[in-house]
N, C-alpha and C positions, 0 to 999 in steps of 0.2 A: 284537229288534235293528232298530237305525234302518238305514232305507233309506242306501245308500251313493252314491246318486247326488243329492246335495244336495251344497249349496257347502260346509258345514261338514264333510262325511265326506270330499270330495273333498280338502280341505286336510289335514286328517288323514291318508289315505292319502298324500298327496305327501310330507308330513312323514316318514310312515315311511318310505317309500321313497329318499328323498334321503339320511335319516341311514343306512341301511343300505347304501346305495350308498357314500358316504364312509367309512363303518368298513371294508366290505370293502376299497375302494381303499386307505386309508393303513394298516391294520393288515399288508395284503400287501405291500406296500413297505417299511413299517417293519422288519416281522420279517424280511424278506430281507436289509436292510441289518445287522440283528444277526446272522443266520446266517452270512452270506458277507460279513463284514466284510472280509477280506481282499481279496476278490474285486473288493469295490464300491471299495474303496481305490486299487486298482491300475489300474482303468477309469479312475475319478476323477483321479488323477495325470496319465493319458495325456491326458484329455480336455481337462483345465485346464493342461497342461505350456507351453502360449504365450499364457497369459494372466496377467493382474496378480493372481489367484489363486491360482499355483501354489503359493507357500509356504503357504497356509493350507488347505489340500485336508482333512488330518484333522480340523481342526476345525469346518470346513463340515461335512463327513460327520457328525459326531457331532451338530450342531446340528441338521440336518435329520432325522436319525435321531429323535429326541427330538420333533421337532414333528411328524413322520408318527405317531409312535406315540401322542403326545396327542391327535392329531387322531382317528386311528382308535378309540384306547379312549374318547374322550366321545361320540363318535358311537355305537360300540357301546351305551354304558350309556344313551344318549341315547335310542337308536332304541327299546331295552326301556323307558324311561320313558315314551315317547310311547306306544306300545302298552297298556302297563299302567295306567298315571296319567294319560295325556292331557297332560301336563306335556314340552312340548319346551323346556326351559330349558337343560337339559345339552346336546342336541344341536344348538341355537343357538349354545353356546360351541364344541363341536365344529366347527360349520360356520367360524365366524371363525376358529379355528386352521388348520382348511384350506385356507382363503383365504391366510394368512399363509405355509403350508408351499407352496403353487402360487407366490406372488410369488416365494419365495426359489429354487425351483425355475428358474420362469421369468427370474430374474435371472442367475443362473448359467448357464443356455444362452443367453442372449443376450452375456453375458460370453464365453463360450467361443466364440463366433458360430457355435452351432449353431442356425440360425434355424428349420431344420425341426425340431428337439427342442422348441423355444420354442413353435413354430406347433401343435404335439401337445397342449400344456400348454393352449391356449385354451378349448376346448370343457369339458375339466375345471373350469376357472376360472368357466364362465358357469354350469354345474351348479352349482357352491359358492355364487355370487351368489344364485343363484333359491333355494336349500337356506336361506341365511341369511334372505332375506325370507318364505319359507315356515314357517320356526322362529319367528319374530317373533309371526306370528298366532296368536291366542287361540282 
């Protein structure tokens, strides 16, 4: 077994952990939106009631659910590929979809004037940007 305290092994571990983190984050969130679609829809209708997005909340919920599930699945498969094949390609694309999902969520929070909710997304976005960079390493 190669030493884990080399730069190459550190990148490998960081690729694995960031892909696993994003898989857990987005699978849990996406699955919750599927399992409790009605509850999420009602909450979002109230959240966006006074915004320009009020009429398109159902379409937005479907869109963000698809983005989150795609990000979670790609990162999950990508994490396994990093571990077994040392190939970060799938996880890289999962991280890119993750960034798109977070930007969509951030946009919605800002439009709804939920500035605290938007601020909560910033650390996740930074982790995602780091993941994109790490997963681009060979």
